[in-house]
N, C-alpha and C positions, 0 to 999 in steps of 0.2 A: 347555299347554307340551307344548312341543316334547322329546322324546327324540333322545337320540344314537342313530345306526344303530348295530347292532354292525358291531365290523369283521369285515371280509370277509376270505376265507383268502389272496385270489390280490390279490398287491398292485397288479397293474396295472389292477384294476378300480378297486380303491382310490385309487390316483395319478387316475384319469382323473375320479374322483366330485369327488378336490380341485381339481385345475385348474378345473372344471365350475363347482364352488362359488367361486371364487377370482374367477373371468370374470364370473360371477353379481352378486358383492358389487362388482366395481370397475365393472360396468355402472350400480350402482346409484351407485355413488358419484358417478360422472361426471353422470348423469343429474339427481342430488341438485346438485349444487354449478355445474351446467350454465349460469342464470340468473346466478348470482353470476358466474362468471368474464368472462360475458359483459359486465356491468355494470360488471366491475374493468376490461378492457379497453377499453371505452367513455370510464370515467372519466381511465385512461391516456394512451390517447390526447388527451381533452380536456385534459389536465394539460399534455400535451407541447406541443399549440398554444398555450396559453395562457403556459407559460414559453418558451418560444424565444427571443422577441423579446428578453425580458427577460436570459433568460442569455447572449444575442450584445451584448448592451449590457454585462451587469458584467464578459464577458470585456475587450471592446475597454475600458473605466473599468483593471480588473485590470492589462490590458499595460500600457499608459499608466504608472500607477504604477506598477509596477516599473521600467519603461524609465526613470521619473524618478528612482529611487530610488538604481538604478545608475549614474545621469550625476551627480546630485547628493545624494548621497549624506552625505558629512561636513557638509554645510549644513544635511540637513533631521533628521538624526538626531545629531549632534555625539558626543559620546562613549557616548550609550547604543545606538544601531543598533537601535533599534525605533520607529515612533510608533503612538499606541494613541489611538484616536479613536472617537466613537460605537459601542463594542464591537466594532473593529476593527482589527487589529493588521499596519500596514505594517512588514516587516523587513530588514534586508541581513545576511547573512552570510557568510562563506569557506567554499567547496566545495571539494573536487578535481574535476578533469574529466579523464577519460582524450584523450589526442589522438595523433591520428599522421598522418605526413604524407601517406600514399592510403590509405584504410582499404581499399580494391578491393586494394591489391596485398600489403596486409599480412594480408587475411586470406586469400589465396589462399598467400603464404609460409607462415601459421600452420597451413593445411590440411595444405599438403606436408609439413610437420615433425610433423603428430602420425600421420602414416602411414610418413614413411622418415627420421625424427629418429635421433639417431646413438646413444642411449642411448633406454630405456624411460622415465627419468625426462620426457626433452625430449619424448617422443611424448605423452605424460599432461600435460606443462605447457599445452602447443601445443593440444592437445584442450580442456583446459579453459579457455583462449580465447578459445575459438569458440561460439557458440550451435548449434544445427541449423539455424539459417534460411537460414544462414551469417550472422550478424553476430557483431562485438565482444561479448564477453561481460565487460563492464566492470565490472560489481560484483567479480567472480572478478579481474581484472587491479587495482583498487583494493584489495584486499584483500592482492594476492600481492606490489604493486610495492617494498615497501620491503626483501621477501627477497631479491631477485634483481634490481635494475635496469640491471645489463649485460645479463641475458637477453632482458627486454623491448627494448632499444638495440638488441638485433640485427636487431628488426623495426620499428623508428623509434615504437615507443611510448612515450609519455613520460606522466607525471602531473603535471599543471600545477595551483596554486592559482586558483580564479577566485572573483569576489562571485556570488550567487544574491540573488535579491529574491524574499520570496513577501506576501498578502494574504490573510489569514485573520482567521477572529472569534477577538479578542483571549481567553484564558484568563481565565477568571472569578477576580478577587481572593481573595486567601487570606485568610480568616477570621483576626485576629488573636490570637494564642493568650494565653490567662488568665495575667493574675501573681499571685502567692499575698499575699495581703495579712499583715504585719505582725501578727501578736498582742501583744497589749500582756501585761502583767503580772495584770492586773484579769479580763480576758477569761479568763486562764489560769486562776487562781484560780475564779471562776464553774464553768468546765468541770471544776474538781476536787471542785467544792462539791455 
C-alpha cells in the first residue's frame, strides 16, 4: 500500500512534485495508448482510401439529383415537394438567399461604415454584417433584413427567395398512435364485479 507523502511546507517544492507526477502519469498514458492510436490512424487512413471513390460518386449523384429536382420539381414531386425511395428523401424547399451586386464593393462600404458611420447604431449594424474574414455575415443579414430593408438597400443588399434541394436519409416512419377501444356494458359490469 502506497502512503501519501506528507505535505511540505514549501509550496514551490510541492508544486514541483505535482508537475513531475503529472508528467509521469501523462507519459504513462501516452505509452499505454500509443499502439491503439497508431492502429486507429492506420484504420482511419484505410477507411478514407476505401471511402474516397464511393464518396466522390455519391457527391456526383447527389448534385445530379438536386439539379434535376430544381429543374423539374413540379413534374417529380407534384404537390408533395419530396420523393422518398429506398430510405432516402429528395426534397425541394424555398430558402432565402442574401445577394448583392458586387460583394467586394459591398464589403468595403460596410467596413467603412463600421468605422465612420454617422451614428453608433450604423457602426454596429455595419460591423454585424461583416465577419472577421472579411465576408458578408449572411446569417445576420437574413435575421435583420425585415427590420431595416432600406438600410440594407444602401449597400445594394437584398434577400430573395430561391429553391434549394436536398438529398438525405429519410426520417423513420412514425408509429401510429394507439386507439382506445370502446368498452361495452358487459366488460364494464365484469370490471365492476
